MDAnalysis code that builds the backbone (N, CA, C; Angstrom):
import MDAnalysis as mda
import numpy as np

u = mda.Universe.empty(693, n_residues=231, atom_resindex=np.repeat(np.arange(231), 3), trajectory=True)
u.add_TopologyAttr("name", ["N", "CA", "C"] * 231)
u.add_TopologyAttr("resid", np.arange(1, 232))
u.add_TopologyAttr("resname", ["MET", "VAL", "PRO", "LEU", "SER", "SER", "PRO", "GLU", "ALA", "GLY", "ALA", "ALA", "ASP", "ALA", "THR", "ALA", "ALA", "ASP", "VAL", "ALA", "GLU", "PRO", "THR", "ASP", "GLU", "ARG", "ARG", "ASP", "ALA", "LEU", "VAL", "ALA", "GLU", "LEU", "THR", "GLU", "ARG", "LEU", "GLY", "ASP", "ALA", "VAL", "VAL", "ALA", "HIS", "ASP", "VAL", "ALA", "PRO", "GLY", "LEU", "ASP", "VAL", "TRP", "VAL", "ARG", "ILE", "ALA", "THR", "GLU", "ARG", "TRP", "ASP", "GLU", "ALA", "ALA", "HIS", "VAL", "CYS", "ARG", "SER", "ALA", "LEU", "GLY", "PHE", "ASP", "TYR", "PHE", "CYS", "PHE", "LEU", "SER", "GLY", "ILE", "ASP", "TRP", "MET", "PRO", "SER", "PRO", "PHE", "GLY", "ARG", "SER", "MET", "ASP", "SER", "SER", "VAL", "ASP", "ASN", "GLU", "LEU", "GLU", "GLY", "ILE", "THR", "ARG", "ALA", "GLU", "PRO", "GLY", "PRO", "VAL", "GLU", "GLN", "GLY", "ILE", "THR", "GLY", "GLY", "ALA", "THR", "ARG", "PHE", "GLN", "VAL", "LEU", "ALA", "ARG", "LEU", "HIS", "SER", "THR", "HIS", "ARG", "HIS", "LEU", "GLY", "ILE", "THR", "MET", "LYS", "ALA", "ASP", "VAL", "PRO", "ASP", "ASP", "THR", "LEU", "ALA", "VAL", "PRO", "THR", "TRP", "VAL", "GLY", "ALA", "TYR", "ALA", "GLY", "ALA", "ASP", "TRP", "HIS", "GLU", "ARG", "GLU", "THR", "TRP", "GLU", "MET", "TYR", "GLY", "ILE", "GLU", "PHE", "THR", "GLY", "HIS", "PRO", "GLY", "LEU", "ARG", "HIS", "ILE", "TYR", "LEU", "PRO", "SER", "ASP", "PHE", "GLU", "GLY", "HIS", "PRO", "LEU", "ARG", "LYS", "ASP", "PHE", "PRO", "LEU", "LEU", "ALA", "ARG", "ALA", "VAL", "LYS", "PRO", "TRP", "PRO", "GLY", "ILE", "VAL", "ASP", "VAL", "GLU", "PRO", "MET", "PRO", "GLY", "ALA", "ASP", "ASP", "GLU", "GLY", "ASP", "GLU", "GLU"])
u.atoms.positions = np.array([
    [127.591, 139.784, 205.377],
    [128.643, 140.719, 204.605],
    [129.842, 140.729, 205.535],
    [130.999, 140.411, 204.846],
    [132.346, 140.574, 205.608],
    [132.923, 141.772, 205.633],
    [133.359, 142.342, 206.808],
    [133.910, 143.586, 207.017],
    [135.456, 143.822, 206.049],
    [135.663, 144.788, 205.521],
    [136.635, 144.775, 205.151],
    [138.237, 144.816, 205.656],
    [138.084, 145.193, 207.057],
    [139.328, 144.996, 207.825],
    [139.192, 143.454, 208.096],
    [138.161, 142.518, 208.342],
    [138.381, 141.414, 208.920],
    [139.395, 140.262, 208.217],
    [139.910, 139.278, 209.398],
    [140.860, 138.605, 208.648],
    [140.032, 137.565, 207.057],
    [138.936, 137.411, 207.447],
    [138.358, 136.823, 206.074],
    [138.485, 137.411, 204.962],
    [138.591, 138.729, 205.058],
    [138.376, 139.796, 203.707],
    [140.297, 139.581, 203.173],
    [140.926, 140.001, 204.072],
    [142.532, 139.579, 204.077],
    [142.724, 138.280, 203.283],
    [142.300, 137.354, 203.872],
    [142.373, 135.981, 203.078],
    [141.751, 135.899, 201.828],
    [140.790, 136.652, 201.600],
    [139.894, 136.769, 200.293],
    [141.166, 137.585, 199.416],
    [141.481, 138.399, 199.847],
    [142.528, 139.312, 198.901],
    [143.714, 138.468, 198.459],
    [144.296, 137.603, 199.443],
    [145.413, 136.953, 199.413],
    [144.948, 135.662, 198.269],
    [144.136, 135.119, 198.313],
    [143.718, 134.144, 197.438],
    [143.171, 134.567, 195.921],
    [142.857, 136.017, 195.719],
    [142.653, 136.520, 194.742],
    [144.035, 136.983, 194.071],
    [144.946, 137.449, 194.560],
    [146.168, 137.648, 194.330],
    [146.918, 136.299, 193.906],
    [146.721, 135.193, 194.536],
    [147.126, 133.995, 193.970],
    [146.561, 133.116, 192.739],
    [145.590, 133.552, 192.363],
    [144.933, 133.265, 191.256],
    [145.132, 134.296, 190.024],
    [145.772, 135.082, 190.103],
    [145.970, 136.477, 189.413],
    [146.669, 135.983, 188.273],
    [146.571, 136.325, 186.990],
    [147.265, 135.981, 185.647],
    [148.832, 136.449, 185.908],
    [149.539, 135.333, 185.625],
    [151.162, 135.363, 185.956],
    [151.823, 136.519, 184.602],
    [152.533, 137.391, 184.964],
    [153.079, 138.163, 183.790],
    [154.443, 137.875, 183.652],
    [155.202, 138.430, 182.435],
    [156.465, 138.786, 181.940],
    [156.708, 139.731, 181.489],
    [157.214, 140.430, 182.384],
    [157.849, 142.059, 182.051],
    [158.799, 142.218, 180.588],
    [159.747, 140.896, 180.968],
    [160.638, 141.234, 179.705],
    [160.091, 140.722, 178.409],
    [159.154, 139.855, 178.280],
    [158.648, 139.652, 176.934],
    [157.323, 140.600, 176.810],
    [157.012, 140.984, 177.458],
    [156.234, 142.242, 177.373],
    [156.286, 143.410, 176.936],
    [157.770, 143.848, 177.593],
    [158.534, 144.999, 177.019],
    [158.631, 144.893, 175.555],
    [159.323, 143.564, 175.499],
    [159.664, 142.998, 173.826],
    [158.651, 143.603, 172.929],
    [157.236, 142.808, 173.163],
    [156.041, 142.895, 172.612],
    [156.164, 144.436, 172.309],
    [155.859, 145.155, 173.412],
    [155.736, 146.813, 173.464],
    [156.821, 147.700, 172.326],
    [158.058, 147.214, 172.410],
    [159.095, 147.449, 171.448],
    [158.733, 147.135, 170.133],
    [158.302, 145.976, 169.769],
    [157.856, 145.545, 168.344],
    [156.816, 146.610, 167.807],
    [156.020, 146.615, 168.746],
    [154.417, 147.298, 168.145],
    [155.093, 148.827, 168.241],
    [155.944, 149.401, 168.928],
    [156.472, 150.736, 168.631],
    [156.849, 151.236, 167.069],
    [157.772, 150.099, 166.881],
    [158.378, 150.123, 166.126],
    [157.556, 150.173, 164.658],
    [156.475, 148.936, 164.560],
    [155.963, 148.448, 163.599],
    [154.452, 148.852, 163.320],
    [153.964, 149.279, 164.645],
    [152.969, 149.786, 164.740],
    [151.615, 148.784, 164.304],
    [150.639, 148.891, 163.485],
    [149.592, 147.900, 163.323],
    [149.952, 146.696, 162.353],
    [151.400, 146.836, 162.159],
    [152.030, 145.445, 161.118],
    [152.189, 144.304, 162.397],
    [151.754, 144.317, 163.715],
    [151.795, 143.532, 164.716],
    [150.112, 143.303, 164.714],
    [149.887, 142.305, 164.155],
    [148.608, 141.875, 163.863],
    [148.133, 141.353, 165.135],
    [148.897, 140.278, 165.681],
    [148.354, 139.551, 166.761],
    [149.868, 139.206, 167.807],
    [149.346, 139.061, 168.916],
    [150.771, 138.475, 170.203],
    [150.035, 137.724, 171.149],
    [150.828, 136.744, 171.358],
    [150.755, 136.104, 172.741],
    [151.792, 136.100, 173.521],
    [151.941, 135.926, 174.821],
    [153.102, 135.987, 175.661],
    [152.798, 134.584, 176.479],
    [153.437, 133.553, 176.530],
    [153.475, 132.714, 177.785],
    [154.316, 133.270, 178.535],
    [154.164, 133.478, 180.126],
    [154.963, 134.005, 180.958],
    [156.176, 132.984, 181.278],
    [157.463, 133.324, 180.892],
    [158.376, 132.617, 181.193],
    [158.868, 131.447, 180.387],
    [158.332, 131.703, 179.223],
    [158.106, 130.407, 178.001],
    [158.751, 130.966, 176.814],
    [157.909, 131.837, 176.130],
    [157.931, 132.021, 175.136],
    [157.044, 133.572, 174.255],
    [157.333, 134.004, 173.417],
    [156.124, 134.941, 172.802],
    [156.287, 135.054, 171.120],
    [154.820, 134.734, 170.867],
    [154.646, 134.845, 169.674],
    [154.150, 136.130, 168.912],
    [154.387, 136.140, 167.671],
    [153.971, 137.704, 167.042],
    [153.391, 137.354, 165.421],
    [152.160, 137.755, 165.484],
    [151.933, 137.504, 163.671],
    [151.904, 138.989, 163.237],
    [152.868, 139.280, 162.273],
    [153.152, 140.053, 161.397],
    [152.114, 140.137, 160.210],
    [151.914, 141.540, 159.930],
    [151.205, 142.011, 158.393],
    [152.116, 141.350, 157.277],
    [151.734, 140.338, 156.212],
    [152.310, 140.092, 155.524],
    [153.534, 140.991, 154.540],
    [152.582, 142.152, 154.180],
    [153.291, 143.306, 153.369],
    [154.578, 143.724, 153.875],
    [154.736, 143.404, 155.219],
    [155.937, 143.972, 156.172],
    [156.725, 142.773, 157.058],
    [156.564, 141.895, 156.547],
    [157.089, 140.701, 156.935],
    [158.770, 140.884, 156.905],
    [159.374, 141.601, 155.879],
    [160.668, 141.610, 155.802],
    [161.100, 143.038, 156.765],
    [160.173, 144.032, 156.810],
    [160.508, 144.712, 157.639],
    [160.670, 144.491, 159.028],
    [159.850, 143.659, 159.120],
    [160.290, 143.025, 160.748],
    [161.302, 142.103, 161.144],
    [161.971, 141.806, 160.076],
    [163.120, 141.228, 160.285],
    [164.197, 142.188, 160.446],
    [164.538, 143.123, 159.735],
    [165.230, 143.997, 159.688],
    [165.310, 144.983, 161.232],
    [163.953, 144.782, 161.633],
    [163.663, 145.417, 162.766],
    [164.166, 144.754, 164.264],
    [163.907, 143.429, 163.942],
    [164.345, 142.327, 165.223],
    [165.983, 142.485, 164.979],
    [166.477, 142.403, 163.728],
    [167.848, 142.318, 163.535],
    [168.855, 143.485, 164.236],
    [168.228, 144.493, 163.607],
    [168.712, 146.090, 163.843],
    [168.699, 146.870, 165.002],
    [167.327, 146.456, 165.346],
    [167.122, 147.312, 166.690],
    [166.921, 146.734, 167.764],
    [166.060, 145.639, 167.654],
    [165.982, 144.865, 169.029],
    [166.978, 143.903, 169.327],
    [168.188, 143.766, 168.802],
    [169.157, 142.634, 169.011],
    [169.035, 141.239, 168.724],
    [168.125, 141.211, 167.843],
    [168.118, 139.566, 167.710],
    [168.871, 138.893, 166.671],
    [170.349, 138.514, 167.341],
    [171.109, 138.284, 166.281],
    [171.461, 137.025, 165.816],
    [170.692, 136.036, 166.430],
    [170.672, 134.748, 165.952],
    [169.460, 134.172, 165.178],
    [169.641, 133.613, 163.949],
    [168.086, 133.074, 163.363],
    [168.583, 131.895, 163.296],
    [167.319, 131.215, 163.926],
    [167.493, 129.543, 164.095],
    [166.794, 129.003, 162.956],
    [165.574, 129.143, 162.420],
    [164.958, 128.646, 161.547],
    [163.541, 129.184, 160.907],
    [163.358, 129.088, 159.544],
    [162.314, 129.588, 158.685],
    [161.351, 128.494, 158.128],
    [160.375, 128.533, 158.266],
    [159.617, 127.437, 157.696],
    [157.963, 127.684, 156.930],
    [157.405, 126.595, 156.614],
    [155.825, 126.968, 156.537],
    [155.195, 126.162, 157.296],
    [153.752, 126.409, 157.165],
    [152.880, 125.673, 157.874],
    [151.504, 125.579, 156.895],
    [151.239, 124.326, 156.837],
    [149.876, 124.240, 156.024],
    [148.680, 123.767, 157.305],
    [147.895, 124.603, 157.358],
    [146.575, 124.609, 158.222],
    [145.645, 123.703, 157.767],
    [145.690, 123.323, 156.735],
    [144.753, 122.547, 156.097],
    [144.233, 121.121, 156.759],
    [143.355, 121.104, 157.100],
    [143.082, 119.580, 157.666],
    [143.152, 118.476, 156.585],
    [144.076, 117.493, 157.066],
    [144.469, 116.249, 155.930],
    [143.158, 115.665, 155.026],
    [142.810, 115.891, 153.818],
    [141.856, 115.513, 153.239],
    [141.349, 113.890, 153.219],
    [142.830, 113.382, 153.521],
    [142.880, 111.924, 153.604],
    [142.116, 111.281, 155.132],
    [142.018, 112.368, 155.983],
    [141.590, 111.676, 157.413],
    [142.531, 111.112, 158.084],
    [142.388, 110.053, 158.879],
    [143.359, 109.384, 159.531],
    [143.950, 107.688, 158.916],
    [143.381, 108.065, 157.460],
    [143.573, 106.778, 156.360],
    [145.189, 106.642, 156.277],
    [145.884, 107.810, 156.465],
    [147.368, 107.673, 156.391],
    [148.017, 106.859, 157.359],
    [147.431, 107.251, 158.733],
    [148.185, 106.720, 159.873],
    [148.920, 105.267, 159.368],
    [149.742, 104.641, 160.480],
    [150.010, 103.398, 160.511],
    [148.715, 102.713, 160.628],
    [148.701, 101.310, 160.358],
    [147.887, 100.646, 160.656],
    [147.830, 100.191, 162.290],
    [148.718, 100.045, 162.993],
    [148.792, 99.930, 164.054],
    [148.401, 101.055, 165.091],
    [148.673, 102.261, 164.572],
    [148.064, 103.378, 165.600],
    [146.159, 103.157, 165.149],
    [145.876, 102.840, 163.923],
    [144.666, 102.775, 163.570],
    [143.822, 101.783, 164.577],
    [144.842, 100.705, 164.538],
    [143.766, 99.527, 165.181],
    [143.890, 99.542, 166.716],
    [145.165, 100.778, 167.367],
    [145.082, 101.112, 168.874],
    [143.685, 101.842, 169.103],
    [143.654, 102.763, 168.341],
    [142.616, 103.793, 168.508],
    [141.396, 103.792, 168.013],
    [141.144, 102.175, 167.096],
    [139.738, 102.303, 166.681],
    [139.268, 102.956, 165.681],
    [140.492, 103.516, 164.815],
    [140.251, 104.537, 163.867],
    [140.233, 103.655, 162.422],
    [138.966, 104.239, 161.253],
    [139.345, 103.581, 160.058],
    [139.685, 104.697, 159.234],
    [138.998, 105.866, 159.453],
    [138.926, 107.409, 158.561],
    [137.892, 108.315, 159.469],
    [138.597, 109.434, 159.648],
    [137.872, 110.553, 160.175],
    [137.847, 111.708, 159.127],
    [136.350, 112.445, 159.130],
    [136.383, 113.307, 158.232],
    [137.505, 114.540, 158.679],
    [138.108, 115.494, 157.899],
    [138.699, 116.646, 158.180],
    [137.980, 117.835, 159.205],
    [138.549, 118.322, 160.005],
    [137.704, 119.325, 160.955],
    [138.158, 120.762, 160.420],
    [138.159, 121.823, 161.010],
    [137.956, 122.790, 160.806],
    [139.355, 123.294, 160.671],
    [139.682, 124.271, 159.967],
    [140.995, 124.997, 159.851],
    [141.249, 126.048, 161.077],
    [142.105, 125.537, 161.847],
    [142.785, 126.141, 163.110],
    [143.816, 126.814, 162.883],
    [144.309, 127.931, 162.752],
    [145.896, 128.574, 162.652],
    [146.407, 128.636, 163.716],
    [146.274, 128.415, 164.872],
    [147.060, 128.276, 166.188],
    [147.373, 129.310, 166.929],
    [148.511, 129.769, 167.574],
    [148.584, 131.037, 168.363],
    [148.461, 132.189, 167.563],
    [148.312, 133.004, 168.171],
    [147.840, 134.426, 167.242],
    [146.893, 134.313, 166.225],
    [146.357, 133.026, 165.727],
    [145.510, 132.965, 164.628],
    [146.050, 133.000, 163.415],
    [145.101, 133.385, 162.369],
    [145.564, 133.848, 160.997],
    [144.326, 133.706, 160.080],
    [144.537, 133.884, 159.100],
    [143.155, 134.143, 157.789],
    [143.641, 133.394, 156.520],
    [144.480, 132.289, 156.485],
    [145.042, 131.797, 155.559],
    [145.332, 130.287, 155.506],
    [145.345, 129.770, 154.685],
    [145.576, 128.346, 154.804],
    [147.058, 128.120, 154.925],
    [148.061, 128.648, 154.228],
    [149.667, 128.665, 154.808],
    [150.028, 129.728, 155.662],
    [150.985, 129.632, 156.124],
    [151.699, 130.844, 157.091],
    [153.293, 130.396, 156.823],
    [153.677, 131.309, 157.027],
    [155.574, 131.345, 157.092],
    [155.578, 131.488, 158.814],
    [156.435, 130.597, 159.226],
    [157.076, 130.796, 160.714],
    [158.458, 130.804, 160.921],
    [158.862, 131.851, 161.527],
    [160.258, 131.857, 161.919],
    [160.649, 132.247, 163.449],
    [161.748, 131.631, 163.851],
    [162.290, 131.639, 165.207],
    [163.680, 132.296, 165.480],
    [163.612, 133.319, 166.080],
    [164.907, 134.271, 166.396],
    [165.216, 134.399, 167.915],
    [166.319, 134.820, 167.841],
    [167.338, 134.490, 169.577],
    [167.751, 135.603, 169.458],
    [168.066, 136.244, 170.693],
    [169.029, 137.381, 171.194],
    [170.081, 137.047, 172.180],
    [171.197, 137.105, 171.759],
    [172.198, 136.124, 172.552],
    [172.586, 137.393, 173.879],
    [172.162, 138.588, 173.443],
    [172.327, 139.470, 174.409],
    [171.251, 139.670, 175.590],
    [170.130, 139.681, 174.796],
    [168.634, 139.734, 175.870],
    [168.350, 138.385, 176.449],
    [168.859, 137.190, 176.033],
    [168.632, 135.867, 176.312],
    [167.259, 135.884, 176.282],
    [166.518, 136.169, 174.837],
    [165.307, 135.830, 174.622],
    [165.017, 135.408, 173.212],
    [163.796, 134.729, 173.044],
    [163.794, 134.070, 171.656],
    [162.351, 134.851, 171.293],
    [161.956, 134.826, 170.227],
    [160.684, 135.019, 169.781],
    [160.347, 134.170, 168.641],
    [159.003, 133.830, 168.224],
    [158.460, 133.041, 167.324],
    [157.719, 134.106, 166.762],
    [157.945, 134.076, 165.038],
    [156.676, 135.119, 164.491],
    [156.457, 134.358, 162.940],
    [155.242, 134.891, 162.801],
    [154.752, 134.231, 161.614],
    [153.888, 135.335, 160.685],
    [153.515, 134.700, 159.867],
    [152.768, 135.735, 158.864],
    [152.108, 134.883, 157.597],
    [150.793, 135.555, 157.999],
    [149.880, 134.788, 156.422],
    [150.597, 135.047, 155.100],
    [150.294, 133.780, 154.451],
    [150.763, 133.768, 152.987],
    [149.362, 134.057, 151.983],
    [149.195, 134.795, 151.522],
    [147.930, 135.343, 150.530],
    [147.590, 134.044, 149.783],
    [146.394, 133.771, 149.859],
    [145.858, 132.567, 149.099],
    [146.055, 132.563, 147.502],
    [146.118, 133.901, 147.120],
    [146.120, 133.964, 145.699],
    [147.344, 134.147, 145.141],
    [148.359, 134.611, 145.928],
    [149.738, 134.802, 145.272],
    [150.679, 133.673, 145.937],
    [150.657, 133.333, 147.193],
    [151.406, 132.167, 147.803],
    [152.700, 132.974, 147.908],
    [152.815, 134.211, 148.142],
    [154.076, 134.972, 148.003],
    [154.344, 135.587, 149.520],
    [155.204, 135.807, 149.854],
    [155.619, 136.721, 151.103],
    [157.279, 137.208, 150.725],
    [157.713, 138.337, 151.578],
    [158.804, 138.626, 151.239],
    [160.174, 138.073, 151.664],
    [161.082, 137.992, 150.967],
    [162.410, 137.119, 151.674],
    [163.008, 138.071, 152.787],
    [163.660, 137.073, 153.595],
    [164.490, 137.505, 154.939],
    [165.898, 137.656, 154.682],
    [166.171, 137.342, 153.480],
    [167.600, 136.840, 153.120],
    [168.561, 138.100, 153.274],
    [167.655, 139.419, 153.111],
    [168.269, 140.683, 153.180],
    [168.768, 140.962, 154.737],
    [167.804, 140.565, 155.696],
    [168.325, 140.630, 157.180],
    [169.102, 139.186, 157.644],
    [168.658, 138.368, 157.217],
    [169.132, 137.223, 157.780],
    [169.810, 136.154, 156.522],
    [171.231, 136.509, 156.318],
    [171.567, 135.394, 155.267],
    [171.353, 134.086, 155.500],
    [171.219, 133.361, 156.470],
    [170.709, 132.107, 156.990],
    [169.466, 131.494, 156.508],
    [168.548, 132.543, 156.329],
    [167.474, 132.643, 155.750],
    [167.351, 131.602, 154.461],
    [168.236, 131.871, 153.736],
    [168.745, 131.459, 152.242],
    [167.996, 130.067, 151.700],
    [168.802, 129.383, 152.680],
    [168.402, 127.857, 152.392],
    [167.023, 127.375, 152.821],
    [166.659, 128.151, 154.154],
    [165.178, 127.608, 154.427],
    [164.080, 128.265, 153.837],
    [164.435, 129.268, 152.926],
    [163.367, 129.639, 152.414],
    [163.344, 128.848, 150.770],
    [164.497, 128.307, 150.830],
    [164.428, 127.483, 149.303],
    [163.684, 126.109, 149.642],
    [164.203, 125.721, 150.937],
    [163.131, 124.556, 151.152],
    [161.690, 124.505, 151.297],
    [161.402, 125.568, 151.987],
    [160.008, 126.170, 152.120],
    [159.107, 126.153, 150.818],
    [159.859, 127.010, 149.857],
    [159.184, 127.146, 148.624],
    [159.437, 125.477, 147.828],
    [159.972, 124.850, 147.976],
    [159.985, 123.381, 147.438],
    [159.064, 122.440, 148.162],
    [158.917, 122.798, 149.574],
    [157.974, 121.753, 150.052],
    [156.516, 122.304, 150.228],
    [156.455, 123.680, 150.126],
    [155.310, 124.120, 150.396],
    [154.321, 124.745, 148.884],
    [155.321, 125.054, 148.340],
    [155.026, 126.021, 146.993],
    [154.982, 127.313, 147.061],
    [155.508, 128.100, 148.617],
    [155.429, 129.111, 148.785],
    [156.609, 130.243, 148.414],
    [156.300, 131.008, 147.536],
    [157.410, 132.153, 147.088],
    [158.064, 132.940, 147.925],
    [158.723, 133.427, 147.849],
    [159.658, 134.365, 148.628],
    [160.196, 135.446, 147.439],
    [159.391, 136.491, 147.456],
    [159.819, 137.689, 146.423],
    [161.244, 138.314, 147.114],
    [161.947, 138.600, 146.051],
    [163.341, 139.250, 146.456],
    [164.622, 138.063, 146.893],
    [164.047, 136.994, 146.561],
    [165.248, 135.819, 147.028],
    [165.986, 135.879, 145.935],
    [167.418, 135.600, 146.095],
    [168.233, 135.717, 145.262],
    [168.490, 134.690, 144.011],
    [167.731, 133.279, 144.680],
    [167.959, 132.365, 143.741],
    [167.054, 131.057, 144.241],
    [165.629, 130.876, 144.198],
    [164.999, 129.752, 144.475],
    [165.056, 128.494, 143.544],
    [165.665, 127.523, 144.064],
    [165.876, 126.545, 143.394],
    [165.897, 125.383, 144.315],
    [165.715, 124.042, 143.832],
    [165.637, 122.644, 144.516],
    [166.998, 122.407, 145.514],
    [166.481, 121.945, 146.610],
    [167.644, 121.527, 147.275],
    [167.542, 119.939, 147.577],
    [166.248, 119.388, 147.666],
    [166.211, 117.861, 147.661],
    [165.780, 117.048, 146.256],
    [164.694, 117.852, 145.351],
    [164.000, 116.828, 144.572],
    [164.525, 117.546, 143.307],
    [164.269, 116.324, 142.278],
    [164.764, 116.737, 141.036],
    [163.754, 117.920, 140.550],
    [164.417, 118.676, 139.476],
    [164.066, 119.866, 138.868],
    [162.753, 119.656, 138.457],
    [162.356, 118.526, 137.933],
    [161.188, 118.503, 136.980],
    [160.102, 117.630, 138.217],
    [160.253, 117.609, 139.463],
    [159.459, 117.132, 140.475],
    [158.152, 117.974, 140.288],
    [156.909, 116.861, 140.352],
    [155.839, 117.991, 140.397],
    [155.236, 117.666, 141.990],
    [154.393, 118.898, 142.490],
    [154.190, 119.009, 143.820],
    [154.746, 119.328, 144.886],
    [154.019, 119.400, 145.634],
    [155.127, 120.193, 147.015],
    [154.407, 118.912, 148.307],
    [155.736, 118.090, 148.491],
    [155.474, 117.087, 149.310],
    [154.714, 117.329, 150.913],
    [154.999, 118.579, 151.456],
    [154.414, 118.634, 152.655],
    [153.210, 119.611, 152.962],
    [152.569, 119.542, 151.455],
    [151.002, 120.259, 151.480],
    [150.232, 119.099, 152.156],
    [149.445, 119.150, 153.132],
    [148.114, 118.239, 153.162],
    [147.511, 117.366, 152.592],
    [147.480, 118.095, 151.197],
    [146.643, 117.460, 150.114],
    [147.592, 116.624, 149.358],
    [149.270, 116.465, 149.717],
    [149.673, 115.649, 148.660],
    [149.705, 114.358, 149.202],
    [149.306, 113.385, 148.250],
    [149.019, 112.086, 148.539],
    [150.371, 111.121, 148.702],
    [150.278, 110.350, 150.023],
    [151.248, 109.481, 149.867],
    [151.051, 108.267, 149.512],
    [151.494, 107.931, 148.219],
    [150.888, 106.918, 147.530],
    [151.457, 105.575, 148.176],
    [152.811, 105.401, 148.651],
    [152.835, 104.149, 149.003],
    [151.891, 103.886, 150.387],
    [151.613, 104.884, 151.180],
    [150.560, 104.508, 152.442],
    [149.333, 104.101, 151.553],
    [148.883, 104.691, 150.472],
    [147.637, 104.212, 149.912],
    [147.751, 103.073, 149.519],
    [148.800, 102.222, 149.154],
    [148.965, 101.215, 148.502],
    [149.270, 100.178, 149.554],
    [150.300, 100.485, 150.530],
    [149.913, 99.345, 151.755],
    [150.651, 100.145, 152.671],
    [149.634, 100.158, 154.020],
    [149.649, 101.176, 155.082],
    [150.936, 100.786, 155.984],
    [151.348, 101.695, 156.405],
    [152.678, 101.649, 157.151],
    [152.745, 100.565, 158.556],
    [153.608, 99.913, 158.494],
    [153.326, 99.111, 159.842],
    [153.575, 99.706, 161.116],
    [154.073, 100.670, 161.269],
    [154.117, 101.379, 162.507],
    [155.133, 101.005, 163.162],
    [154.714, 100.084, 164.705],
    [155.245, 99.556, 165.509],
    [155.965, 98.348, 164.944],
    [157.133, 97.853, 165.038],
    [157.427, 96.694, 164.574],
    [157.833, 95.440, 165.679],
    [158.121, 94.291, 165.341],
    [158.707, 93.544, 166.310],
    [160.125, 93.662, 166.216],
    [160.728, 93.299, 167.409],
    [162.188, 93.067, 167.315],
    [162.671, 91.974, 167.194],
    [163.561, 91.855, 166.236],
    [164.068, 90.562, 165.939],
    [164.787, 90.314, 166.791],
    [165.222, 88.592, 167.211],
    [166.101, 88.562, 168.391],
    [167.544, 88.394, 167.767],
    [168.302, 88.861, 168.531],
    [169.930, 88.941, 168.246],
    [170.503, 87.460, 167.477],
    [171.163, 87.516, 166.719],
    [171.535, 86.426, 166.004],
    [172.357, 85.061, 167.292],
    [171.889, 83.865, 167.163],
    [172.390, 83.345, 167.915],
    [171.281, 83.014, 169.385],
    [170.359, 83.602, 169.299],
    [169.561, 83.746, 170.662],
    [168.747, 82.469, 170.558],
    [168.145, 82.410, 169.462],
    [167.352, 80.981, 169.154],
    [168.069, 79.772, 169.535],
    [169.195, 79.674, 168.937],
    [169.828, 78.594, 168.845],
    [170.020, 78.364, 170.491],
    [170.637, 79.411, 171.557],
    [170.771, 79.029, 172.453],
    [169.516, 78.201, 173.462],
    [168.608, 78.813, 173.007],
    [167.193, 78.423, 173.650],
    [166.565, 76.862, 173.236],
    [167.170, 76.576, 171.892],
    [167.180, 75.289, 171.396],
    [168.189, 74.404, 172.342],
    [168.940, 74.819, 172.684],
    [170.053, 73.719, 173.444],
    [169.554, 73.699, 174.633],
    [168.715, 74.402, 175.534],
    [168.133, 74.286, 176.542],
    [167.155, 73.227, 176.609],
])
């Protein structure tokens, strides 16, 4: 047994301190502030010291979280908002380029289990948003589950006007409704387009007909072959 006052004990304490989990007081404080104002609406959170903080918000209070971030926590810069489809592709790896398949020896893989990423989740679809504070010099990544039965979450336009087009694109590409949005309408696709191209189960028919080549050979510059023939 090593005496508590021995050099060996001191070295052991120093080693334990070295392997202790790193902390980030500023980001931990941010999570505490958000939790203080939203309570159990903060479903989960994760802090990567020195890098980022992720927070999952209860769906029904998604819009309230935006107002709190903007008005109370100083997040004055809206970066982006989008959707996530966590369902594994039902097409396996068959949609990959032929070069990738050949290099990895893959013909087709069965879809794996659904994993909703950092801070977890309970639904196939989630909304994801990124905010920054130009005064606190911090960013925060926020997400919320999209209910499977309604595919709807509250709009953020009331808090961040810049969310308008981001929500329109997310509605168009994933089929997620944003209740209270002033005008969900197409940005890229024709008004009569059927389906949502960024869903995992939306088939890319061009790849089904002909696999994408992936890496392509670089053609020589004009005249290069002629110079080689002269030699």
